[in-house]
N, C-alpha and C positions, 0 to 999 in steps of 0.2 A: 766853867766859863772859858778857861784857857783851852779846853779839848775842843769846845765848840768853835773857837776862834781859829785853832789850827786846822780843823777839818774844812772850815769854810775857806781859809787861805789856800789849802792844797787844792781844793776844787777849783778855786779861782785861777790856778795855774795850768789848768787842762781845759781842752774844748772838745766838743763832739763836732764832726765836720763830715761833709759830703764832698766826693770828687766825681764829677761828671765828664765822661770822654765821649766825643763824637768824631766822626770821619770829617776831614775838612772838605772833601769833594762833594759828598752827597748829604752832609749834615745829618747822618744817621747816628743813633746810639750805637756803640760797639760792646756788644755783650761778650763777657769773657775776657775782657782787658785786666791785665795784672798790674796792680798799683802797689809799690813796696817802699816802706820807710826804712832805709838801710841802717841807720844808727839805732833805730828802735827795734829792728828785726820784726816789724809788724807789716803784714800785707792782707790785701783783700782783692776780690774779683768783682768786677761791674756786673750788675744785674741786667734784666732784659731792657731797662731804660738807660743803660749805660752808667749807672750810678754805683759808686762803692761808698759804704758808710763806716766811719771809724769813730771810737769813742776814746775819751780820756787821752788826746794827743797833747803832749806838753806844749804850751804856748811858746812862741818865738820861732825862729828861722829853722825849718826841718827840710832836709833833703828827700825828694821822692823820685822814683823811677817808674815811668809808665811804659809798659811793653804789650805790643800786640802783633802777632805774626803778619807780615805783609806790610806793616807800617813802621815808620821811623821811630825808633825808642827816643822818649823824651827823659832827660834828667835834669831837673831844676829844683829850685829852693822856694818854698812858700812860707808866708808869715802867719802862723797859727795865732788866733786870739783876735785878730781884727775882723775877719769874715769867716762865715760858716759854711759857704759853698764855693767850690773852685771848679772852673770849666777849662778843658783843654781840647784842642783839635789836633787829630793825628794826621799827618801827611802820608800818602802811599809811598812806599819805598819801591822805586823802579828797579833797584838792583836786587831786590829780593824775588824769590819765586812767588807766583801767585798762590794765596793760601788755598790749599786743597782740603776740603772737609769731606771725610768719608761717611757714606750712609749705610754701608753693608754692616758695620758693627753697631749700628743705631745710636752711637754717641755722637757728640758735636765736636769731637776732637779733630785735629788736623792729622794728616797721614805720618807726620814725623813723630807724633806722640802716642801712637797706637801699637802696642805690643804685637798684635796680630799682623803677620807679613800680608800686604795687600798691594797688588800691582794696579796702577792707575793709568788710564788711558783717557786723556782730556779731549776737549772740544777741538783743538787744532789738529791732533792726529786723527781724530774721528773724521774730521773734514777731508783729510787726505784719503783715508780709506773709502770714504763715501764716493770719492771720485773714481777710484779703482774698481769699485763694485757698488753702484747705487741701489741694487735691488734688494740686498740682504747684508747681514753682519758677518758673513763667512770670512771676508777678507780681513776684518778686524781681528779675528780670532786666530786665523791661520798664521798670521805673521807675529804672533806673540810667542816667545820662547817656551818651549816645552809644551805647546798645545798643537795637536794634530786635528785637522778636519777630515774624517774618514767618509769618503763617499761610499754608500752601500748599494746603489742602484744606477747603472748606466742609463737606463730608460728615463727614469723621474728625476735623477740627480740627488736623491735624498742623501743628507749629509749629517754625520754625527760629530759632536765635539769629544775629542779625548784629551784629558789633562793628565800628564805624566804616565802615559801608556794605559790608562784605564778606560773602559768602554764608556760610551756616551750616557748611559743611564745612571752612572755614578757622578754626573756634574749636575748641579741644579741651576736652572736658568731662571733668574728673577728679572722682573721689570718693576723698578721703583719698590723693591722689596716684596713683590707679589710673585708667587710661583705659578705663572700663567702658561708654561710651556712644558713639553716633554709628554710622557705617557703616550696616548694613542697617536698624537701629532708626531712623535718620534723623530725621524730624520727630516721631516718637513718643516719642524719648527725653525731651524737656522734659517731656512729658505724664506720665511714669511715674516721676518722681522727687518724692515728697512732702517738704515742708520741716520737718516737726515734729522729727526727730531730728538736725537739722543744727545745729552750734554756730557756724558762721561761713562766709562766702563770702569768697574771695580772687580777685580779677580783675585779670589782667595784660593790657594792651592793647598791641597791637604784636607784633612777631615774638618768639615765646617757644620756637621749636623746639630751641634749645641747652638748655633745661632739660629737655624731655620728648619730643623727637624731633618727627617729621613731623606736620603737621596744625595746629600752633599758629602759623599764619601771621597771622591777625588777632588772636590772643591765646589766653588760657586761662581757665577757670573752674574753680577747685578748690573742691569743697564738703567742708568738714571735719565729721565726724560727732561727736556728743557722746560723752564717754567717762565711765565710772562713777566715782563719788566715794564715799567712806566713808559719806557721808549718803544714804541711798536717794532716789531720785527717780521719781515717778510722775506723768506728765501724761495726762489723758484729755481729748480735745478732740472735741465733737459739734457738727455744723454742719448747718443746713438752709437751702435757697435757695427763692425763690418760683418758680424755673424747675424745681422738683422734682428738685433735686440733693441728695443725702444723703451725708454723709461722717463717718466715725469714725476718729480716729487715737489710738493708744496707745503711750506710751513708758515704758520702766521701766529703771532702772539701779541698781547697788549693787556695792560692792567691800569686801574686807577685805584682810588683810595680803598674801595670796598669791593671791587669786582675784578676778575680777570678771566681771560680765555685764551686757549691755545687750540689750533685746529691743524691737523696734518692729514695730507691726503698723497697717495701713492698709486701710480698706475703703470703696468710693465706688460709689454707684449714681445715674446720671443718666438720667432718662426723656428720651426725644427731645423736643426743645423747638423750637417754631416761633414765633419772637417777631413775625413779620409776617404769619402766616396765609396763606402762599403755597404750603402744602402741602409745603415743603421744610424740614428741619431746620437750625436754626442751632447747636444743640448736639446731638451724636449720643447715642443711647441707649448708656450706658456701664455696664459692670460691670467693676470693677478691685479686685484684692487684692494687697497687698504684705506680705511678712513678712522681717524682717531681724534675726536673732539674731547676738550676738557674744559670745565668751568670751575673757577676758583671764586670763593667768597671770604672776605676778611673783615668779620664784624667788629674786630678791635686789632690793635697791634699785638696782642698776645695770642690770637686765635686764628687758625686757618682751617677752612674746609674746602676739599675739591672732590669732584666726581669726574670720572672719565669713562668713556666707551671706546671699545676697539672693535672694529669689524674688518674682516678680511674674506675675500673670495678668491680661490686659487684653483685653476684647472690646467693641469699639465699632462700632456701625452707624448710618450716617446717610444722608439722601437723602430719598426720598419718605415722608412720614409715614404715608400710608395703607398702603403696602407693609410699613412696619416694624410697624405696629400689627395690620394684618389680612391681610397677604400680598399676593401679586402679583394685580392685578385690573385688565383693561382698560389704561389709559394709565398706571396706577400700577405701574412696572416698575424704576425706577432706585434702587438702594441701593449704598452703598460699605461693605463690612465688613473691618475688621482685627481679627484674632484673634492675639495675641502671648503668647509666654510667654518669661520671662527667668529664668535661674538663674546666679548667680555666686558665686564663692569668693574670699576675699582672706585672706592670711596674712602676718603681719609679724613679724620677729624683730629686736629692737633690744637692743644691749649696750653699755655703757660700758666701753672697753678700759682707760682710765686716766682721770685728772682732766680731760684736754683732748681726748680722742679716743673715737670710737664707731664701730661697725659696724652697718649695716642691711641686712637681707635681706627682700625682699617678693616676693610672687607672686600673681597672679590668674589665674582661669580663667572666661571668660564664655560662656555659651551662650544664643543668642537665635533663637527660632522665630517666624516671621510668615507669616500667610496673608492676602493681600489679595484681595478678591473684588468685582468689579463685573459688570454683566450681559455675558455672553459673553467674560469674561477673568478668569483667575486667576493671581496672582503668589505663588509659595509657595517658601520656602526656609529654610535654617538657617545661622547664621554662629556660628563658634567663635573666640574670640580668646583669646590667652594673653599675659601680661605678666610677666617676671622680672627683677628688678634687684638688684644688690648694690652697696653704696657705702660708702666710709670717709670719715669727718668728723674734722677736726681744728681745734680752736678755741684760740687763743691771745689775750693781751690786745690784739694789733694786727691779726691776721688769721684768717679763717676759710677753710679748705680743704675742698673735697669732690672725691673721685674715685669713678668708677663705671662700671658696664658693664651693659647690659640687652640683652634678647632680646625682641621683639615679633613674634607671629605672628597672622595673620588668614586665615581659611578660610570662604569662602561657598560654599555647595552648594545650587544651585536644584533644585527637585523634578525627578526623572528624567523625569516625564511632560511637562515643558515643551517647546514647540517650540523656543525659543531657549535653549540651555544657556549661561548667563552665570556659571558658576562661576569663582572667582578665588582664588588662593592667594598670600599675600605673607609673606615672612620678611625681618625687619630686625634687623641686630645693631648696637649702639651703644656708644661709649665716650665719657666726657665728663669734664670737670675744670672746677671753677668756684673763684674766689677773691674774697673780700671783704677789702679792705685799708684800714686806717685810716691815711691819709697823715698826717693831723693831727687836732686836734679838729674842724676845720671841714670837712675834705675826706676823702671816702670813695670808693674806686674799686673797681668790680667788673668782673672779666673772666672770660669762660668760652669753652670750645671743646668742640664735639661733633662727632665724625665717626660718621656712620651709614652702613652699607652694606646695601642692598637687593639681594637675589639677582637681581632682574630689571632694576633701574634704576641699579645701580652705587652709587658713593660720593657722599656729601653732606657736605662740610665746613661747619660752622655756627658761626662766631665770633659773639660779642657782647660789648658793653662799655657800662657805665653809670658815670656819675659824680654823685655827690651833693655839694652844698655846703650847710652849715647853720650858723647862728650862734645866739647867745643871745638876739637880739631878735625871734625869731619867724619868721624868713625862712629858706627853703630852696629849693633847685632842683635838678632832676634832668634829665640828658640821657643818652640811651641808645639803642642801636640793634643790629640783628643781622640775620642772614640765615634764611630758612625754606625749607620744601619740603613738597610734598603728593603722595603716590602716587596716581595716578588709579584711581578706581572708578566703578561706575554710580550710586551713591547720591548724586546731586546734586539740587538743588532743582527744576531743569527736567524731569528724569526723574520726580521724585516727583509733580510737578504733573499729569503724564499717566499716573500710575499704573504707570509703567515699561512700559507696553504699547508693543510694537514697537520698543523700545530695544535696539540691538545690543551685543554684549559689548565689553569693553576689549580693543583690539588692542595688546598690550605691544610688538609689533615696530615699530609705526608712531607711537606715542604717546610723548610725553616727560613727565617729571614736571614738576609746576609748581614754579617757584622764585619767591622773594620776598626783598625787603629792606624794612626799616621803620626809622623814626626818630622818637623822641618827645623833646619838650622841655617841661618844665612848671615853674611858679613857684608857691610857696606862701607865704602870709604869714597870721599869726594875731596878734591883739592884744586889748585891751579898749578899748571906747569909752566915754567918760564914766564910767569905773571900774565900770560896772555891766552893760554889754552886751558880751558876747563876740562877736568877729568873726573870720572866717576866709575866705580865697579861694584857690582853686586855679585856675590857668590852664593848660591843656594845649594844645600844637601838635603835629600828628603828620603824617606822610606815610608811606603803604605803597604798594608796587608789586609786581605779580604778572606774571610772564613765563610763557609756555607755558600760559596759562589754559585750563581744560578746558571745551569748548563742546559742546553737543548740537544738531547741525544735521540738517536733512532730508537723507534718502538716497533712493535709488531704491525704488519700490513701496510708499511709505508707511511706510518704516522711518526710524529715526533713529540716527545714527552720531556718535561722539565725535571731535572734532578739537582740536588746539591752536590757541589764538589767535596770529594773526600779529603782534600788537602787545600792549602791557601793558594791564593794568587798574591805574588809578592813583587811589588814595584819599588825600585830604588834608583837613584840616579843623582845627577848634579846639572845645574844651569848657571851659566855665566853670561852676565850682561855687562858691557863696556861702553862708555859714552865719551866721545870727545867734542868739544865745541871751540870753534875759533871764529870770531866775529859773525858772519852770517852762514857759517857752515856747521853742521852737525854730522857726526859719523858714529853709527851704532854697530857694534859687534855682538853676536851672541852665539852661544854654544849649548847645545843640550845632549846629555848622556841619558838615555832612557833604557834601563834594564829591567824588563817585565817578565817575570817567569811564571809559568803554569805548573806549580808544584804537584798538582793532582795528576799530572801526566808522568808516566814513568821516566821518560827521557829528558823531563824538566826543561823544555825548550823555551827559547825567546818567544814572546807572545806574537802570533801571527799578525802581519800588517802593521808592525810597529818597528820603526827605523831606530836602531840603537844610537846612531850618531846623526845629528843635525847641526848645520852651521848656518848662520846668516850674516849679511852685511847691508846696512842701509846708509847711504850718503845723501845728505839733504843740503840744499842751498835755498835760503829764504830771505828775501828783501821785501820792501814796500810794494814792489811791482812784480817780482818773479818768485816762483817756488818750482825747484827742479829737485826730483827724487829719483836716485838709481839704487835698485835692489838686486841682491844676489843671494839665492837660497840653495844650499846643498842638503839633499836627503840621502841618507846612507841606505845600504842594502837592507832588505826585509825578507821575512819568510812567509810563504803562503801557508794555508792550513794542511796542505799535503806535504809540507816540509821543503818544498823547492825554494831556492834562494833567488831574489829578484836582483836587478841591476840597480846601482845608485844612479842619481842624476842631478842635474843643476838647472834651476829656472832663474830667469832675469825679468826685471821689469823696469820701465821708465816713465816718469810722470813730468809733464810740463805745464805749468799754470801761469797765467798772466792776469795780474789784478788791475781792474779798471774802477772808475767811480761808480759805474752801474753794477759791478759785481766781478765776476771772473770768467775767463774762458780757459779750456784745458784740453789736452789730448793725453791719452794714456796708452802704453804699449805693455800689455800684461802678457808675461811669458813669450817675449819676442823672439827667443831662440826656437820656439815651438816645440818644446819638450812635451811629449805625451805618450801614454802607455802603449798605443799602437806601434810605436817605433821600436819597442823593446819585445813585446809579445801581443797576441791577438786579444781584442776586446770582445769579440763575438766569435763563438764556435758553431759549426753546422750541426743540424740541418737548418737551412734558411727559414723554413715554415715554423720551426720550433727550436729556436736557438738556445744555446747555453751561454751564460755570461760568467767568465772568470772573475775571481775577486780583483778589486781595484786598489792599486798601490801607487798609481802616478796620475798626473792631470790627464783628463780625457778629451778636453776641448781644445788644447793647443793654444795658438797665438790668438789673442783677442785685442783688436784695436778699437778704442772708443774716443769719441770727441763730444764736447758738450759745453754748456754755459750755466753759471750760477747767477741769477739776477736778484739783486738786493735793491729794491726801490727806496728803501730808507737809508741807504748809504752801506759803505764797506769798510767802516772804521777799523775793524778787527785787524785789517792787514796794514 
């Protein structure tokens, strides 16, 4: 009897309770809020409904702390035993940075709690770059530290992204986690992605194949699209340049309780532009149209389904201005024309299984049709890519898990009339697992393993590991590394430079897949100087190596054949980013050292068309009414493929924008000192009727002046 009484008395002194947390502004549940009883050393994380459940909490007054990034922390005392449910509203902390949730790692963590080093470009900076170049994302990437936009054709403007000195085929371009670009579209991909409907960029440098499979040897760029909100959004952007380029961008989005929609449309026309009057275009005549509708369905608070379509038509012709405008005549014979059509679909289903786990299913189908024509040669084909993935995520207070499997297919079909039939079909199956574990408040470990199987090249085990250290004094450091691979195909920069003419097909029986390893180490520190100046610095050190690099070499009878390199491609270097803030002013300084060596060549030279030293400075002033930006970039000396050294150069840009209730008006002076390659060396070599085009190492179009407006019928509150 005494035992029963004691048990009953003990139980009566404790209670089971629930604590619910919502945002004060939107009255929405806050998933992932940490609630901690300090004296009891007991904590929990809120579920999808913003509720954390505790059992056997001693009755009486207990002190709790409620923490959520981007909101003011609450520390208060509650009386246990009188009530079972407690509710709290968190206020947004205006002094804290807006919470940045990264999607590339598939976790729901903020950028500060992810061991993988991720560079984030948000909506504000994307808006600035869209003003500088509203037609495509090249400006966004070009001005990021350690990233080079390598133009491969003067006539078409084809451009590849190089991260840390490695060719464009080693970087994976993603849109909302889908690999929609690259391959046959090659250097046209960058030119066909307008920036206005993008919410953020996430850039991971170094081997990332464990996350998304083959191709991410140098890194990946994930472009995250805007999603509809309850408040309707309508952005209309009109831009005109002195080089006779006209661009219109329109984005609209809106959602209600169960449905949402976003629609993006873009149109661009560029007249053939010859900045140095040598009768050859520096900007091709271009007509480009893009249309991207998305439909969202929310059957419950726990489930989201969306489907999107993307269509692009792009016709660009460059070369001899006289032929472009008046037709072939005498020596006016050379043009390069690219007509491409792209249509792709994306479908995503995501549902919350319970308070800590979710299931995601996604699929995309992409069709790309390209016709490239130069005098006496035509390269015409179609490529269909598909991507399907299912993954399961589980999140607890200490660890995030993700398990998944995916199927990737690629089918390139060259026109049946072509002399060289370079069709290629690849099928790759993949399985992966990734874990982020909080060892302590200061140490977080991320580990992952992917195993891919390609039907022609076999198995690829891809482990990776990253470790994050952070403290409360503003210092953090990350170290990480992993393996990568790339299946060979004909769409490399060297083949594109010669328009794929006389390039033989991929011989899968003799070629090996490219393999890589990479390692990154970075240090971060942020503080305040003199209590008024914000200061932050990030220092990155990296090394990447590629074995069995795919090379294009001369074969018999004027043809070109693919071979594997006999030694590695080794890229190592450092990147420094410094930021100062004072009231409405921001000053960014960056420096990149890129030392990329081709060890398979006896003389072991610096990789051609890769500047070893790059320096940048961006000074910004931003108030409610004005935004002013002044940029300066230094590009060091480079080597051409023949070993000749180029000159270094400096480019400058100036942006002025005025905000109004209806939106914004702006003017942009891009490269206003008119630095271009023709000032240092010729862009076109004779004969006029059959010209040769040297390698491109500097801007080709020179100074571009643009003026435009951004109209926001539903308001301009973000400014």
